[in-house]
C-alpha positions, -999 to +999 in steps of 0.1 A: -313+286-716-338+279-689-372+299-686-366+330-664-329+334-671-315+368-679-284+379-701-271+411-704-263+422-742-237+446-751-238+465-781-204+466-808-171+455-798-160+484-779-148+479-740-143+505-716-120+491-688-118+513-650-085+502-640-069+517-603-030+527-603-013+529-574-017+558-548+021+555-540+042+525-541+046+511-579+045+476-571+009+477-561+000+475-595-013+444-609+001+426-637-038+422-650-039+466-647-005+464-666-012+442-693-051+461-697-028+493-701-009+476-723-037+469-745-056+501-745-064+519-780-070+549-760-064+555-722-084+581-705-062+601-676-073+625-655-037+644-660-019+630-689+012+641-677+010+619-646-005+591-665+024+593-688+055+592-663+031+557-650+033+545-683+071+554-688+079+535-658+062+507-665+078+507-701+050+516-723+034+538-744-002+542-753-022+574-771-036+593-740-066+619-735-075+643-709-107+636-689-112+657-658-139+680-643-139+709-667-141+686-700-158+654-691-191+668-704-175+680-740-154+649-744-179+619-735-197+619-768-162+615-787-154+586-767-186+572-770-178+572-806-145+559-802-162+530-784-191+521-814-160+517-834-146+491-815-121+507-795-110+497-762-106+523-738-091+522-707-102+550-676-075+558-650-073+583-620-042+601-610-037+570-582-064+549-568-098+536-583-117+560-604-146+579-598-142+578-563-134+615-557-123+616-595-135+624-626-153+591-649-190+588-638-206+607-664-185+584-689-190+553-674-223+558-667-232+569-707-212+539-718-234+514-697-262+531-710-255+529-744-250+490-742-211+491-742-188+464-721-179+485-689-152+464-669-134+469-632-097+460-630-099+469-591-071+477-573-059+504-550-076+527-529-069+558-509-103+550-490-103+511-483-066+512-472-072+541-447-097+520-435-079+486-431-054+501-409-072+529-392-084+507-359-122+521-360-158+505-367-157+496-404-184+474-411-206+500-419-188+536-428-199+566-450-178+581-475-184+620-480-147+630-503-140+659-504-165+686-486-179+718-497-148+738-500-163+766-482-189+787-470-220+781-455-227+751-472-196+731-459-210+744-424-242+726-427-229+699-446-208+697-410-234+701-392-259+673-409-227+645-401-225+655-366-251+628-356-239+602-385-232+570-366-212+551-393-172+558-395-166+587-420-143+589-445-131+625-456-101+635-481-084+669-476-059+689-493-030+689-466-029+723-464-064+724-454-060+696-430-057+714-395-088+737-405-105+710-415-102+695-377-108+729-363-142+729-378-147+690-366-142+699-333-167+729-331-194+707-350-185+670-334-167+683-299-133+673-290-134+637-279-146+618-311-120+592-325-104+601-357-077+591-374-056+608-400-037+586-426-007+605-445+014+594-471-003+558-474+016+535-486+045+557-497+084+562-477+064+586-448+033+569-447+020+577-414-012+571-393-022+593-367-046+582-339-063+598-313-091+620-301-100+650-326-090+672-303-053+658-300-053+653-336-058+694-338-030+700-314-009+679-332-014+693-367-011+728-349+027+717-335+038+691-363+049+706-396+052+666-411+013+665-401+002+690-428+025+673-457+015+648-486-017+630-491-042+625-466-071+605-456-094+620-427-114+595-409-143+603-380-156+579-356-194+574-360-216+597-330-230+576-308-270+561-314-297+586-303-320+571-276-351+559-292-379+583-286-399+583-256-437+572-262-451+601-234-486+587-236-475+552-226-456+569-201-483+591-187-508+558-185-477+537-168-473+562-141-509+566-137-515+534-129-483+530-106-485+557-083-522+550-073-503+522-053-470+532-051-450+566-038-434+587-063-399+574-066-409+539-067-435+544-094-409+560-116-383+535-111-409+509-124-420+530-151-387+538-162-378+508-164-414+494-184-411+528-211-375+535-214-382+571-200-354+581-175-361+580-136-363+617-137-389+621-167-409+595-148-405+610-116-412+646-126-447+632-142-455+611-111-457+641-083-470+664-110-498+636-107-501+639-074-490+605-061-485+589-029-463+612-003-430+599-005-421+577+024-385+585+043-359+575+023-377+569-010-354+577-035-353+585-070 
């Protein structure tokens, strides 16, 4: 090893593998994911009934233990003990990549902190699948998952997101999608471009594209709009104009207004400072610049 090189030392023989499972189409399960499930000493699942059905479709049978929002704190110590003893644990959610609006964060965090090997077996995700087909800017995006369910906290979160310039990605239950679109129209306006991706990778996959106002109309009119799993994407807000340096604007207008009529002084000051011509003209006339000549316009 060369000086300065670092290595990661893991504790014991236990391994936690975080495995992505299909979001609809079983053919999307990778061969590596299937092999990992088959070799697991214990599969930690969001809903054991759902995961048992997946295993049966693959011709597999492995021990299962549930891990969800209501029992994760209690289950993690037991699972860490299994890792200490050298077990190979596999973490899955009902669909897609674990931890993305699904349980598992506490287990992964504490397993890594304890020095155990934590590996990923990547694969399907509604987040990346929706971004890939949305037709919205995806170089930068903001994943919000599920918003607060109700009340002032939800309203405040939407108000804060109204000026977000990155594409937003939201999850919502189908029976609430119309209500969410109504809230978005109220906070963002009707003209923001958006996409509703429904039943991704499944037989009835549908991508609805349009403005928030147009999508709201479709949600109210089409029965199928609110059926199945939904991912909502909203185009980012227009960049906010940079703040104007009022002191610099005033100095510029003062100098130009000594030699030029207010309209001309305002036009040049606006170009030099980034202010609007209206702002510069109001200041020029307030400072008592030369009277405007006939035809002098702002």
